[in-house]
C-alpha positions as CSV (number, residue, x, y, z in Angstrom):
1,X,-14.8,-12.1,10.9
2,X,-13.4,-15.5,11.8
3,X,-13.8,-16.6,15.3
4,X,-12.9,-20.3,14.9
5,X,-11.0,-21.7,17.9
6,X,-9.3,-24.5,15.9
7,X,-5.6,-23.9,15.8
8,X,-4.6,-25.9,12.7
9,X,-5.7,-25.1,9.1
10,X,-5.7,-27.3,6.0
11,X,-6.0,-25.6,2.6
12,X,-7.1,-28.1,-0.1
13,X,-6.3,-28.0,-3.8
14,X,-5.6,-24.3,-4.2
15,X,-3.6,-22.8,-7.1
16,X,-0.6,-21.5,-5.2
17,X,1.3,-18.6,-6.5
18,X,4.8,-18.5,-5.0
19,X,6.5,-15.2,-6.1
20,X,9.7,-16.0,-4.3
21,X,10.3,-19.0,-6.5
22,X,8.3,-17.9,-9.5
23,X,6.1,-21.0,-9.3
24,X,2.4,-21.6,-9.8
25,X,1.0,-25.0,-8.9
26,X,-1.9,-26.8,-7.4
27,X,-1.3,-28.2,-3.9
28,X,-2.5,-28.5,-0.3
29,X,-1.1,-26.4,2.5
30,X,-1.1,-27.6,6.1
31,X,-0.7,-25.0,8.9
32,X,0.1,-26.4,12.4
33,X,0.2,-24.1,15.4
34,X,0.4,-21.1,13.0
35,X,3.4,-22.5,11.1
36,X,3.3,-23.9,7.6
37,X,4.0,-27.6,8.2
38,X,3.5,-29.0,4.7
39,X,3.0,-28.0,1.0
40,X,2.2,-31.0,-1.1
41,X,-0.7,-32.8,-2.8
42,X,-3.3,-34.9,-0.9
43,X,-2.2,-34.0,2.7
44,X,-3.9,-36.2,5.2
45,X,-3.8,-34.8,8.7
46,X,-5.9,-37.4,10.5
47,X,-7.2,-34.6,12.7
48,X,-10.6,-33.3,13.3
49,X,-9.4,-30.1,14.9
50,X,-8.2,-28.5,11.7
51,X,-10.2,-25.9,9.8
52,X,-10.5,-27.2,6.3
53,X,-10.6,-24.7,3.4
54,X,-11.7,-26.0,0.0
55,X,-9.6,-23.8,-2.3
56,X,-10.2,-25.7,-5.5
57,X,-10.4,-23.2,-8.4
58,X,-9.2,-20.5,-6.1
59,X,-5.8,-18.6,-6.0
60,X,-3.7,-19.1,-2.9
61,X,-1.2,-16.2,-2.5
62,X,1.2,-15.0,0.1
63,X,-0.5,-12.4,2.3
64,X,-0.3,-9.0,0.7
65,X,2.2,-6.3,1.9
66,X,0.8,-2.8,1.7
67,X,3.7,-0.4,2.1
68,X,1.7,2.8,2.3
69,X,-1.1,3.1,4.9
70,X,-2.4,5.8,7.2
71,X,-3.8,4.4,10.4
72,X,-4.4,7.9,12.1
73,X,-3.2,6.5,15.4
74,X,-2.2,8.4,17.6
75,X,-4.3,11.5,17.4
76,X,-7.2,10.9,15.0
77,X,-8.7,7.6,16.3
78,X,-12.2,8.8,15.2
79,X,-11.0,8.2,11.6
80,X,-9.1,4.9,12.1
81,X,-7.3,3.0,14.8
82,X,-4.6,0.4,14.7
83,X,-7.2,-2.2,15.5
84,X,-9.8,-1.2,12.8
85,X,-7.1,-0.6,10.2
86,X,-5.7,-4.1,10.8
87,X,-9.2,-5.6,10.4
88,X,-9.7,-3.6,7.2
89,X,-6.4,-4.9,6.0
90,X,-7.1,-8.6,6.5
91,X,-10.5,-8.2,4.8
92,X,-8.5,-6.9,1.8
93,X,-6.0,-9.9,2.0
94,X,-3.3,-7.7,3.5
95,X,-1.2,-9.3,6.3
96,X,1.5,-6.6,6.6
97,X,1.2,-2.9,6.5
98,X,3.7,0.0,6.8
99,X,2.0,2.9,8.5
100,X,3.0,6.5,7.7
101,X,4.2,8.9,10.3
102,X,1.9,11.9,9.7
103,X,-0.1,11.3,12.9
104,X,-0.7,13.7,15.7
105,X,1.9,13.8,17.2
106,X,4.0,12.7,14.2
107,X,6.0,9.4,14.6
108,X,9.3,11.2,15.1
109,X,10.6,9.6,18.3
110,X,11.6,6.2,19.6
111,X,8.7,6.4,22.1
112,X,6.2,6.7,19.3
113,X,7.8,3.9,17.3
114,X,7.5,1.7,20.4
115,X,3.9,2.8,20.9
116,X,3.0,1.6,17.4
117,X,4.8,-1.7,17.8
118,X,3.4,-2.4,21.3
119,X,-0.2,-1.4,20.4
120,X,-0.2,-3.5,17.2
121,X,1.0,-6.7,18.9
122,X,-2.5,-8.1,19.1
123,X,-3.7,-6.6,15.9
124,X,-5.1,-8.8,13.1
125,X,-2.0,-8.1,10.9
126,X,1.6,-7.1,11.2
127,X,2.1,-3.4,11.4
128,X,5.5,-1.7,10.7
129,X,5.9,1.9,11.7
130,X,7.6,4.3,9.2
131,X,9.3,7.1,11.1
132,X,9.5,10.7,10.2
133,X,12.6,12.1,8.4
134,X,12.2,15.5,10.1
135,X,10.9,16.7,13.5
136,X,7.1,17.1,13.4
137,X,7.3,16.8,9.5
138,X,8.4,20.4,9.3
139,X,11.2,19.7,6.9
140,X,13.9,21.4,9.0
141,X,15.4,19.3,11.8
142,X,16.4,15.8,10.9
143,X,15.1,13.1,13.3
144,X,17.4,10.6,15.2
145,X,17.4,8.0,12.4
146,X,19.8,5.8,14.2
147,X,17.7,5.5,17.4
148,X,14.5,5.2,15.3
149,X,16.1,2.4,13.2
150,X,17.2,0.5,16.3
151,X,13.8,0.9,17.9
152,X,12.1,-0.8,14.9
153,X,11.3,1.8,12.2
154,X,10.8,0.1,8.8
155,X,11.8,3.2,6.9
156,X,11.7,7.0,6.9
157,X,9.2,9.4,5.4
158,X,7.6,12.8,5.8
159,X,4.6,11.5,3.8
160,X,1.9,14.1,3.5
161,X,4.6,16.6,3.0
162,X,7.7,17.0,0.9
163,X,11.0,18.3,2.3
164,X,11.3,21.5,0.3
165,X,14.8,22.5,1.4
166,X,17.2,20.7,-0.9
167,X,20.1,21.0,1.6
168,X,18.1,19.3,4.3
169,X,17.0,16.6,1.9
170,X,20.6,16.0,0.8
171,X,21.7,15.7,4.5
172,X,18.8,13.2,5.1
173,X,20.0,11.1,2.2
174,X,23.6,11.1,3.3
175,X,22.6,10.3,6.9
176,X,20.2,7.5,5.8
177,X,22.9,5.5,4.0
178,X,24.2,4.3,7.4
179,X,21.0,2.4,8.2
180,X,19.9,0.5,5.1
181,X,16.3,1.6,5.3
182,X,14.4,3.2,2.5
183,X,13.5,6.9,2.3
184,X,9.8,6.9,1.2
185,X,9.3,10.1,-0.6
186,X,6.2,12.2,-1.1
187,X,7.1,14.3,-4.1
188,X,5.3,17.6,-4.2
189,X,6.6,21.1,-4.7
190,X,4.1,22.9,-2.5
191,X,4.9,26.2,-4.1
192,X,3.6,24.7,-7.4
193,X,0.6,22.8,-5.9
194,X,-0.6,25.3,-3.3
195,X,-4.3,26.0,-3.6
196,X,-4.8,23.2,-6.2
197,X,-7.8,20.9,-6.0
198,X,-7.3,18.5,-8.9
199,X,-5.0,17.8,-11.8
200,X,-4.3,20.9,-13.9
201,X,-5.6,20.3,-17.4
202,X,-8.7,20.3,-19.6
203,X,-11.1,19.2,-16.9
204,X,-9.8,21.6,-14.2
205,X,-10.4,24.4,-16.6
206,X,-13.8,23.1,-17.6
207,X,-14.9,22.7,-13.9
208,X,-13.4,26.0,-12.8
209,X,-11.3,24.2,-10.1
210,X,-7.7,25.3,-9.3
211,X,-5.3,22.8,-10.8
212,X,-2.2,21.0,-9.5
213,X,0.4,20.8,-12.2
214,X,2.3,17.6,-13.0
215,X,5.4,19.8,-12.5
216,X,4.8,19.8,-8.8
217,X,5.6,16.1,-8.7
218,X,8.1,16.0,-11.6
219,X,10.4,18.8,-10.2
220,X,10.8,17.0,-6.9
221,X,11.4,13.6,-8.5
222,X,14.1,15.1,-10.7
223,X,15.7,16.9,-7.7
224,X,15.7,13.7,-5.5
225,X,17.1,11.6,-8.3
226,X,20.0,14.0,-8.5
227,X,20.5,14.1,-4.8
228,X,20.3,10.3,-4.6
229,X,22.9,10.0,-7.4
230,X,25.3,12.2,-5.4
231,X,24.6,10.7,-1.9
232,X,24.1,7.0,-2.8
233,X,20.9,6.9,-0.8
234,X,18.2,4.3,-1.2
235,X,15.0,6.2,-2.2
236,X,11.5,5.0,-2.9
237,X,9.1,7.3,-4.7
238,X,5.6,6.7,-3.4
239,X,2.2,7.2,-5.0
240,X,3.7,8.0,-8.4
241,X,1.1,9.8,-10.6
242,X,2.8,11.3,-13.7
243,X,4.1,10.1,-17.0
244,X,7.2,12.3,-16.5
245,X,7.9,10.5,-13.2
246,X,7.7,7.1,-14.8
247,X,10.2,8.2,-17.5
248,X,12.6,9.7,-15.0
249,X,12.6,6.6,-12.8
250,X,13.0,4.3,-15.7
251,X,16.1,6.2,-16.8
252,X,17.5,6.4,-13.2
253,X,17.1,2.6,-12.9
254,X,18.9,2.2,-16.2
255,X,21.8,4.1,-14.7
256,X,21.9,1.8,-11.7
257,X,20.5,4.1,-9.1
258,X,19.0,2.5,-5.9
259,X,15.5,3.7,-6.6
260,X,12.1,2.0,-6.4
261,X,8.5,3.3,-6.6
262,X,4.9,2.4,-6.1
263,X,1.5,3.4,-7.5
264,X,-2.0,3.3,-6.1
265,X,-4.9,1.4,-7.6
266,X,-6.9,4.6,-7.8
267,X,-4.3,6.3,-10.0
268,X,-4.3,3.2,-12.3
269,X,-8.1,3.0,-12.4
270,X,-9.3,6.6,-12.8
271,X,-8.5,9.7,-14.9
272,X,-9.4,13.3,-14.2
273,X,-12.6,13.0,-16.3
274,X,-14.1,11.3,-13.4
275,X,-13.9,14.5,-11.4
276,X,-16.8,16.0,-13.4
277,X,-19.0,14.2,-10.9
278,X,-17.5,16.3,-8.1
279,X,-17.1,13.1,-6.1
280,X,-15.0,14.2,-3.1
281,X,-13.8,10.6,-2.6
282,X,-11.8,11.2,-5.8
283,X,-10.1,14.2,-4.3
284,X,-6.7,12.8,-3.5
285,X,-3.1,13.8,-3.4
286,X,-1.3,13.5,-5.7
287,X,-4.4,14.1,-7.8
288,X,-6.1,11.7,-10.2
289,X,-4.3,12.8,-13.4
290,X,-4.9,12.7,-17.2
291,X,-5.6,9.6,-19.3
292,X,-2.1,10.0,-20.7
293,X,-0.6,9.8,-17.2
294,X,-2.8,6.9,-16.3
295,X,-1.7,4.9,-19.4
296,X,1.9,5.6,-18.6
297,X,1.4,4.3,-15.0
298,X,-0.2,1.1,-16.4
299,X,2.7,0.6,-18.8
300,X,5.1,1.3,-15.9
301,X,3.6,-1.5,-13.9
302,X,3.6,-4.0,-16.8
303,X,7.2,-3.2,-17.7
304,X,8.4,-3.5,-14.2
305,X,9.5,0.2,-13.9
306,X,6.9,0.6,-11.1
307,X,7.8,-2.0,-8.4
308,X,4.9,-2.1,-6.0
309,X,1.2,-1.3,-5.7
310,X,0.2,0.3,-2.4
311,X,-3.2,1.6,-1.3
312,X,-2.3,5.0,0.3
313,X,-5.2,4.1,2.6
314,X,-6.3,7.6,3.9
315,X,-9.3,7.5,6.2
316,X,-11.4,10.7,6.7
317,X,-14.6,11.4,8.6
318,X,-17.9,12.0,6.7
319,X,-17.7,15.6,7.8
320,X,-14.4,16.0,6.1
321,X,-15.7,14.5,2.8
322,X,-19.4,15.4,2.7
323,X,-18.8,19.0,1.9
324,X,-17.9,21.1,-1.1
325,X,-15.1,19.9,-3.3
326,X,-13.0,22.9,-2.4
327,X,-13.3,22.3,1.4
328,X,-13.1,18.5,1.3
329,X,-10.0,16.7,2.6
330,X,-7.7,14.9,0.3
331,X,-7.6,11.1,0.5
332,X,-9.4,7.8,-0.1
333,X,-9.4,4.5,1.8
334,X,-8.0,1.6,-0.1
335,X,-7.0,-1.4,2.1
336,X,-10.1,-3.4,1.4
337,X,-10.1,-2.8,-2.4
338,X,-6.3,-3.0,-3.0
339,X,-6.4,-6.4,-4.8
340,X,-9.8,-6.2,-6.5
341,X,-9.2,-2.8,-8.1
342,X,-5.7,-3.7,-9.3
343,X,-6.8,-7.1,-10.5
344,X,-9.8,-5.7,-12.4
345,X,-7.7,-3.0,-14.1
346,X,-4.4,-4.8,-14.7
347,X,-5.2,-8.4,-15.2
348,X,-8.7,-8.3,-16.7
349,X,-8.4,-5.2,-18.8
350,X,-4.7,-4.9,-19.4
351,X,-4.0,-8.7,-19.6
352,X,-1.1,-8.6,-17.1
353,X,-0.5,-12.0,-15.5
354,X,-1.9,-12.5,-12.0
355,X,1.6,-13.7,-11.0
356,X,3.1,-10.3,-11.8
357,X,0.3,-8.6,-9.9
358,X,0.9,-10.8,-6.8
359,X,4.6,-10.0,-7.0
360,X,3.8,-6.3,-6.8
361,X,1.8,-6.7,-3.6
362,X,3.9,-9.3,-1.9
363,X,7.5,-10.1,-2.5
364,X,8.5,-6.7,-4.1
365,X,7.2,-4.4,-1.4
366,X,8.7,-6.8,1.2
367,X,12.1,-6.6,-0.5
368,X,11.9,-2.7,-0.6
369,X,11.1,-2.7,3.2
370,X,13.8,-5.3,3.9
371,X,11.4,-7.7,5.6
372,X,10.9,-11.5,5.4
373,X,7.3,-11.5,4.0
374,X,5.5,-12.3,0.7
375,X,6.5,-16.0,0.8
376,X,4.7,-19.3,1.3
377,X,7.4,-21.6,2.8
378,X,7.5,-24.6,5.1
379,X,8.7,-23.5,8.6
380,X,7.4,-19.9,8.3
381,X,4.5,-18.3,10.0
382,X,1.4,-18.6,7.8
383,X,0.4,-15.3,6.1
384,X,-1.8,-16.4,3.2
385,X,-4.6,-15.0,1.2
386,X,-7.2,-17.1,-0.7
387,X,-8.9,-15.3,-3.6
388,X,-11.8,-16.0,-5.9
389,X,-10.8,-14.2,-9.1
390,X,-14.2,-15.0,-10.7
391,X,-16.3,-13.4,-8.0
392,X,-17.6,-9.9,-8.8
393,X,-18.8,-7.4,-6.2
394,X,-20.3,-3.9,-6.5
395,X,-18.4,-1.9,-3.9
396,X,-20.8,-0.4,-1.3
397,X,-20.3,2.0,1.5
398,X,-21.9,-0.3,4.1
399,X,-19.5,-3.2,3.3
400,X,-16.4,-1.5,4.6
401,X,-14.8,-2.5,7.9
402,X,-12.6,0.6,8.0
403,X,-13.9,3.2,10.5
404,X,-14.0,5.7,7.6
405,X,-16.0,5.0,4.4
406,X,-14.4,7.5,1.9
407,X,-13.7,5.0,-0.9
408,X,-13.1,6.2,-4.5
409,X,-14.4,2.8,-5.6
410,X,-18.0,3.0,-4.2
411,X,-20.3,2.1,-7.0
412,X,-17.6,0.3,-9.1
413,X,-18.0,-3.4,-9.9
414,X,-14.7,-5.2,-9.2
415,X,-13.6,-8.8,-9.6
416,X,-11.3,-10.6,-7.3
417,X,-12.8,-11.3,-3.9
418,X,-10.8,-12.2,-0.9
419,X,-12.4,-15.4,0.6
420,X,-9.9,-16.1,3.4
421,X,-7.0,-14.4,5.0
422,X,-4.6,-16.2,7.3
423,X,-2.5,-13.7,9.2
424,X,0.1,-14.3,11.9
425,X,-0.8,-18.0,11.6
426,X,-4.5,-17.6,12.4
427,X,-7.6,-17.5,10.3
428,X,-8.2,-13.7,10.6
429,X,-10.9,-13.2,8.0
430,X,-13.4,-15.3,5.9
431,X,-16.0,-13.8,3.7
432,X,-19.7,-14.4,4.5
């Protein structure tokens, strides 16, 4: 990690991708006292106290915004903490994260929103708490959204669970329209998914593992689109995994509904055939689905139906993963591989432009969250990621900064290495 005491930074000759303006150009960037002071060619600072970064041949992007992260704090700090999660984030080029409320206790009060905000003040990246929609994520009593919003919640979610009661969900949507914050929805009909271990299909039958039908996700997406149409709520479908979901969201957007969605790199990268290895790091929820679903997700990203790419970083102890597939916990870490996995799959294999990828992990999630991020502009605090798109790395367990090591990408060769991350105006990470 970077420990340089020099306050000013000069990035030389990088290819800057500016998603806010839709520009791509070669330039220098001068950062003075944490603020972007200049963006132009051949900047001469006349100072010896500036850290100089030679970015020739490298991509210079706004710092990434990961809108779906589990930091396990409070309650499960043995899996991850705000501090270690932030360090993992900047290693992955992420300078802003939205952390989900399924902690212990759940983030369902103003005191806990304040706890996250205060504890993260000195963290390596900016951390935005997403507050619970219902008390203790039980899907019954609606939280005090007004107070939570005023305290600093970036959105509302019962992630990890779905609000099964349609009446409660409708009331949440109606209530939420007063605050202008997104409802980040985990779509899972637990009656349909209960006991399931992987996607229901050919491979679940072959492996003798209980399946999770695509219906479990599609039924809830369909319900919530109808409720949003009636209530006028702003909804965001998170970790989308099905072809049917992509089709419904595309249609809803065409009708003018206020709906957005995200997908994870692991749902873009893998299909359920990979589960024949019984690799518990691939046991996630929603499950890795069929090749047909995966292709629909890829098309959804390329066509702009899917707005954002988010990691769903879900740390777990070795004891929770190094067990039988049936007993293993659901979830994979993803902050440190967010860009490389998405770049390898979308840009190198699917020929999507790097500018479109950068949009989906910077300006678009920032817009969904209603925050001023994902930009490189003079006068703003520097949040910048410098990337070597030619560098290839085999992902190894020992290379992770995250407190937990349960990555689905261990053993994969990925291109797109984060070389430097400038977060909150400081050089927060540089690769060895």
